[in-house]
C-alpha positions, 0 to 999 in steps of 0.5 A, a space after each residue: 502510551 495511546 488508547 483508543 475506546 469505543 471510536 466512532 466515525 461516519 462521512 454522512 450516512 456512510 460509517 467508515 469507524 465503528 466502536 473501534 478500542 484498542 491499546 498501543 504501549 511505549 515501543 510498540 510496533 503496530 501495523 495497521 492492516 486492511 484493504 483500501 477503503 477500510 478507514 485506515 487513514 481515517 484512524 491515524 488522522 483521528 489518533 493526530 487530532 486533524 479529524 473529530 470522532 464522531 464519538 468515543 475518545 482517544 488517550 494519550 499518555 502523557 498527555 503532551 505526548 509527542 506524535 508524529 505523523 507522515 500522511 499519504 501526501 506531503 505538502 509544503 508547497 512554497 517550502 524550500 528543503 532545507 527550510 522543511 528539513 529546518 523546521 523538522 527539528 527547531 528546537 535543537 536547531 534554534 538550541 545549536 545557533 545559540 550556543 555559537 553565539 553563547 561561543 562567539 560572546 566569550 572571544 570580547 565578553 566583557 564580564 568572563 564570568 557571566 558570558 562561561 555562564 551563558 555558554 554553560 547554560 546553552 551548552 547543556 541545554 543543546 546537549 540535552 536534546 541529543 546534542 552532536 550526536 543528534 546532529 550526526 543521526 541527522 545526517 545519516 537520516 538524509 544521506 539514508 533518504 538520498 536527500 543529502 546531495 540536493 541543494 537545501 535551497 531545491 523548492 519543496 514544489 518542484 520536487 518529484 512524487 518519492 523526493 516529497 514522500 523521502 522528504 515528509 519521512 525526513 522530517 519525521 525521524 529528525 523530529 523524533 518522537 515518542 510515536 510515529 505514525 506512517 502512512 504508506 512510507 515505502 512509495 516511492 522509495 527505491 530500494 537501498 532507500 527501503 532496506 535503510 528505513 526498514 532497520 531504523 523503523 525495526 531500531 526505533 525505541 519509542 511506538 510506531 503504527 504502520 499503513 504499508 501494504 509491501 509484506 516484506 516491510 511489515 514483516 521486518 517492522 512489526 510485531 502485531 497486527 490491528 486489522 480493520 474489517 472492511 465489513 464490520 469496521 471493528 479492528 481486531 488486533 493479531 500478535 506476531 508479524 504480518 505472514 503469523 497474520 496472514 496464517 491466522 485469518 486463513 486458518 480462521 476462514 478455514 474453520 468459519 467455512 466447514 463450520 458454515 456448511 456444517 451449519 447448512 447440512 443441518 438447516 438442509 436436513 431439519 427442514 427435509 425432517 419437517 417436510 417428511 411430518 408436514 407430509 405424513 399429517 397430510 397422508 393421515 388427513 387426506 386418509 378413508 374417511 372411515 379412519 379420519 376420527 380414529 385417525 384425526 387425533 394422531 394427524 394433528 399431533 404429526 402436524 404440531 411436531 412439524 410447526 414445533 421444529 418449524 419455528 425452532 428452526 426459525 428461532 434458531 436461524 434469528 438468533 445470533 448462534 447461527 453462523 455468519 457466511 464468511 463474507 469476501 472482499 468485493 477483488 478487482 476481476 483483473 485478466 489481460 487475456 490472450 495476447 496479440 500473436 508477435 515475434 521472439 524477439 520483442 525490444 532491443 535498445 542499441 547504444 542509446 545514449 538520453 540527456 533531459 537536457 543538450 549540451 555539456 550535461 552530463 548523459 542521464 544513461 550511455 550507450 545502454 544495450 539491452 534486448 528483452 525476448 517472448 515471454 521473459 520476465 524483467 525487473 528493472 530496479 535501481 535508485 530513484 532517478 538513475 533513468 528506470 521510468 526514461 527507459 520505459 519512456 524511450 521504449 513507448 517512442 515518448 522520449 527519442 533516445 540521443 544517440 542509437 535506436 529502439 527497435 520493437 520486433 514485429 507485432 510489438 503492441 506497447 501498453 504502460 502503467 504511469 507512476 504518476 499516472 500522467 497518461 490518465 486525462 484527469 479532464 475525463 470521466 472514467 467512463 470517457 477513459 475506457 470509451 477511448 481505449 475500445 470502441 463499446 457500449 455505454 453499458 458494456 464500459 461501465 460492465 467492464 469498469 464495475 470489475 475493476 470496484 467501479 460501481 455506480 455513477 463513480 464511472 462518471 468522476 472526473 479523473 481528477 476526483 480518483 484518489 491515487 489508489 482508484 488511479 492505479 486501478 483505472 490504468 490496469 483497467 486500460 491495460 486490459 484494454 487496450 490487448 497488449 503484449 508487451 506491458 511496461 509497468 512502472 510501480 505498478 502496485 502503489 496504492 493496492 492493497 494487499 489483497 489486489 497486489 497478491 491478485 495483480 500477482 495472479 493476474 500476470 503469472 497467467 499473462 503470456 506475453 513480456 513484462 517488464 516492471 519497474 518495482 521495490 516491493 520485495 516480496 513482488 520481484 521474487 515473485 515476478 523477476 526473473 531477469 533484473 536490470 540494474 539502472 545506475 550510474 548512467 548503466 544498465 546491467 543485466 543479470 540472470 536469474 531472480 531478484 534474490 540471485 540479483 541481490 547475492 551477487 551486489 552484497 558479494 560485490 559490496 565485499 569485495 570492495 571492502 576488501 
């Protein structure tokens, strides 16, 4: 279905893709994996034709292969939600309208036979495009992604980032292309929408190439991994799920490290032997004068042996046989340090009501009561738009409750990582943001930012020039600088690659303060949550135990409601 051969792509002097070759077969579901900046999005844009490679070929079979591409950001300004959904299935909508018109024409047709023939033609075209079954699928897509209850005349510009992601997904799924290209489809999706998408992609009859950092989503939807190496800029194929790939990569690194260590031991032994033989030659040469003539020939022979071994070692070190030391991706040095001391009671919300509009509008959250204690790991879950981010803003004081109060404990110093990066000043440089967060020298600030992968002159860029992943890293850096003992994290994993996510989890494990996190990455939730707080239908409920305990309670409750 898709064949990529010897693809090369560079931006100026920077090579992004080097000699990329792979095949994707019809119906195959493939994960495209690699750290941020490895070239995954560039490769997808080349496949869809949005960018041209510098060299190599991309063969689509058939040549008019229908491809659906979900980019990380949907650009449909000037259109409404209904416009975008209809455009995604324009041919089907036109066929449905033609059937309706042909049916209406039957009532007053002067030539009934001709009108029936026209109706039969239009109905056949409608059914060939999926007919009413496709109409039902369209309804299921809209409901599954939480778009069914939104007015069709809603401007796309007024949608949140999560709603835009879901709308972009809906347009692709409604078009039903033979090949789906999904770039970070799970960003901004709540747990229910994520589970729905997971099932849809898993059962999708066409081929799928998905870029995602959601480990559980990958494990449940793909059967092969294409790994983009950030050092060589080449690609390797691994059969199986993401977990199979991760295990294989760990095994490869372990074997390569052992082989490299054995080689280093061999090189040291040969170098020591060369030094010993050279020393022997010098000892003979520097012996008593009466023996020099007799031992001169022996000394020359020993020196030749040393030189021969030296040349042999140099030749080996320059050859392809030499084992390369395993390289590690440049990791963030994320250390929250020791939080400032505080009391046991960290936070209390008492009978809190809140709405964004006054008057008779319904409350977003009502009569919220919640206590959080020192050291707790609390996961906030619930549908998008239920009020999770609102709760975090009420805690920080960005919003004021209509009724009730929010109390912070003694010496509690909250810090928030915002989902939409609204806490960042787009007009300031990264360096300026760091210096505002904590007084220090410019040299110290640059050194600190370097630990978050901002090297060289990149610290002089404005925030607005940064990618979404870079903005997330900057927010993490600023949290560390602020020295908080209550971390409020709103989708902290969005735009972080898998390695950065795992490093972030380890940093939270070491943090001795309190953490409240809004997240939908199930691998993270299983690792992180000690208590789950669900925000749904204006109410807040607390569930003791981890994420799996919470999901079991939800499943049991759903089963009881059916009976």
